[in-house]
C-alpha positions, 0 to 999 in steps of 0.5 A, a space after each residue: 262090433 265097435 268097428 262096424 258101429 264106427 263104419 255105420 256112423 261114417 256111412 250115415 254122416 255122408 248123407 244123413 238126409 238120404 239115409 233118413 228117407 231110406 230108413 223111413 221108407 223101409 219102415 213104411 214098406 214093412 208096416 204097409 205089408 203087415 197092414 195089408 195082410 191084416 186088413 185083407 184077412 179081416 175083410 175076407 172074414 168079415 165079408 164071409 160072416 156077413 154073408 152067412 148072417 144074411 146081411 151082406 147087402 148092408 156090409 160096406 165093402 167099398 172102404 175096406 177094398 179101397 184100403 186094400 188097394 191103397 196099401 197094395 199100391 203104396 207098398 209097391 211104391 214105397 218098396 221102389 223108393 226104399 230101394 232107390 234111396 237106400 242104394 243111392 245113399 249107400 253108394 254116396 256113403 261108400 264114395 265118402 268112405 273111400 275118401 276117408 280111407 284115402 285121407 287115413 292113408 295120406 299120413 302113412 309113412 312113404 315106405 308103407 304107402 309104396 308097399 300098397 302099390 301091389 295088385 294084392 294090396 289094392 285088391 284088398 282095399 277095394 274088397 274091404 270097401 265093397 264088403 262095407 256096403 252091407 253094413 247099412 243095406 243088409 244089417 243096420 237099416 233092416 234091423 232098425 226097420 224090423 224093430 220099429 215095425 214090431 213096436 207098431 204092430 204090437 201097439 195096433 194089435 193091442 188096440 184092435 185085437 187083444 193084448 194076449 195076441 199082441 204079446 204072443 206075437 211079440 214074444 214069439 218073434 222077438 225071442 225066437 227070432 232073436 235067438 236064431 239070428 244071434 246064433 247065425 251071427 255067432 256061427 258065421 263069424 269064422 266061416 265068413 272070415 275064412 271065405 273072404 280070406 280064401 277069396 282074396 288068396 284066389 284073387 292074388 293067385 289069379 293076379 300073379 298068373 296073369 302078370 307072370 303068364 309069359 314066364 310061367 309058360 316059358 318055364 313050364 310052370 303053367 300046370 303048377 300055377 293052375 293046380 294052385 288056383 284050383 286048390 284056392 278055388 276049392 277052398 273058397 267054394 268050401 267056405 262059401 258052401 259052409 256059409 250057404 248051409 248055415 244060411 239055408 238052415 237058418 231060413 228053415 228054422 226061421 220059417 218054422 218059427 213063423 209057422 209056430 207063432 202063427 199056429 200059436 196065434 190061431 189057437 189062442 184066437 180060437 180060445 178067445 173067440 169061444 170065450 166071446 172076447 173077440 170076433 172071428 174077423 178080429 182074430 183074422 187080423 192077428 193071424 195074418 199079421 203074424 204071417 206078414 211079420 215074417 218079412 221082418 226077420 227072414 231077410 236079416 239072416 243074410 246080413 248077419 251071415 256076413 257080419 264076420 266079413 264086415 267086422 274084419 273089413 271095418 277093422 282094417 279100414 279103421 286100423 291105426 297108421 303104422 309107426 312113423 305116420 306123418 302129420 296131415 299136409 298143411 292147407 291154406 293159401 300159397 305162401 309168398 315165394 321167391 323163384 330166384 331162391 331155388 332150393 336151399 338145404 342147411 345142416 339136414 339130418 335124416 333117419 331111415 323109416 322105423 329107425 332112431 339112429 341118424 342115417 345122414 347128418 349135416 347135409 347142406 347145399 344150395 341149388 339155384 334156378 337153372 342149376 343141377 346137383 348130382 347126388 351120389 353114394 353107395 346103395 343104402 346111403 340115403 339118396 332116395 330118403 333125402 329126395 323123399 324128405 325134400 319132397 315133403 313126404 318123409 320127416 326131417 330129423 334136424 336142420 332145414 330145407 327152404 323151397 323158393 325161399 319158404 321153409 318146407 313145412 310152411 308149404 300147403 300141399 297143393 301149392 307145394 305140388 305145383 312148384 315141386 315134382 319128384 320122380 321116384 325110382 318106381 314109377 307107374 304107368 296106366 293101361 291106355 295110350 301114350 297120350 293118355 299117360 301124358 295127359 295125367 300131368 297136363 289135361 288137354 295136352 296137344 300133339 305138338 306139346 307131347 312130341 316136344 317133351 318126348 324129344 326132350 327125353 329121347 323117346 320120340 323115335 321109339 314112340 313113332 316106331 310103336 305107332 305114335 301117341 295113340 299106341 296103346 299100353 297094357 296094364 301097368 304100362 306093359 309094352 315098353 322096356 324098363 328104360 322106355 317106361 321110365 323115360 315116359 314117366 320122366 316126360 310126364 314129370 317134365 310136363 308139370 314144368 316145376 320150379 324144383 325137380 327131384 329125380 331118383 336114378 332118372 337114366 337107370 337102364 340107359 346107355 351112356 350116350 342116351 343118358 347124356 341126351 336125356 339129361 341135356 334134354 331135361 335141362 333144355 326143357 326146364 331151363 329155369 328149374 333147380 334140379 336135384 338128381 340122385 345117381 351113380 352114373 358118370 354121365 349125369 355127374 359130368 353134365 351136372 353143375 355140382 356134385 355131392 357125395 353122401 359118403 361124407 354125411 353118412 353116420 355109423 349104423 349099428 
């Protein structure tokens, strides 16, 4: 519950004024509903008694009827405003929560962040944020509004009817309703968690099938995959059915509580009328208010039925970062840099994520503007880790790195990304046109600029054969081969025109001739950039100005 409270505080802090307005209107709706039924009951009963007594002509019907109309129209207007304001505030709060979540993820180790690129992980994060929209809409605000309404109703009944009726209604709802709702919350913790887990498993199965449907068909595994999805669907339906049964049962019991409270008030009022302590019109107020207050407790069971799902989602969103979390990137103005300085590394030592033993030690080199350094080494020697460290997304154990004459740690994040670009081994393309994928790096890209960068990576002919810049790619950039996808991502990196370009296996999957064309095209497109490429291919080593083999810096690992 502590995690839910923390999430509610974050949601409230996103737009407190809108939340306050929505909460106020929630209370107004409930109070107006109770007042409408109470006044209507009093008006009908008092009118009838006046007619029986033969004084109907002297009875003032105009002010009570005006009050009924005011409460009816006011309640409808307040309900509309409450829906608009609370939903608007919640949507704003969820947008702020997503930003908070991104900031928390920003300090995660780069290896942990790379694991979040899978569809299942992204679906999990999206589902968690969506689950938290009920914290304010279906849990916190309705509970608070219900409590305030009961306090106001108790005070008004104490004043207008009698303390006995006020106490009977308060005890009946607050004790009976609270016990039932508490039982709903306790009984739905496990089922709501199970239902959410089953739904996520079903989504993962569906995503896996969509992405691997071609292989499943070719290997004859489609019936097997379908059987797995049907099994997950049955599990999800069973969990949802269990929740529905609890919700339906709670609704039935709460309705019985309403009926019992109303019957109690009716019997109590009859005794008070017989004793001459109240008149029938006053008694009608208590009976109808008892009925109206059902609106305060019946909707609460929905939010409480999802409390297990909300709790689990809140705990995941607020979970501490994994071991090896990085400090938040520096912010501030860009430092005074010297573009003629290029990239300088002195006595650098690195560790593998999650390890204390040094992976590389004593690495030193300098790459001037216009030069290219090829870094080689056996798989696992730390080529990618070194590039991550130079890009500022992995920690340095010892030594220093200077970019354009400025220590790496002194670069504010936005300024660093303007001068440095890293192309990792795993690249990401989006579903859309070729041009739209390129425009991520440079919005408003012209066709001539796009063609120029595609020629630099030897991709212009391939794109022309596929329909040009308006050719569409499927989800994840499907539609291009592995080497073509990598070159399109490389073209996107070149469009940023960085002063320092870090490339991790940029020509993987290409033949030697094409690889040489691509590397030559990169250097021609960025003639003044300092380029560092991690590679194991001779084509890149031959065209580079310098070569560094990491085997001379690898430490013995236990």
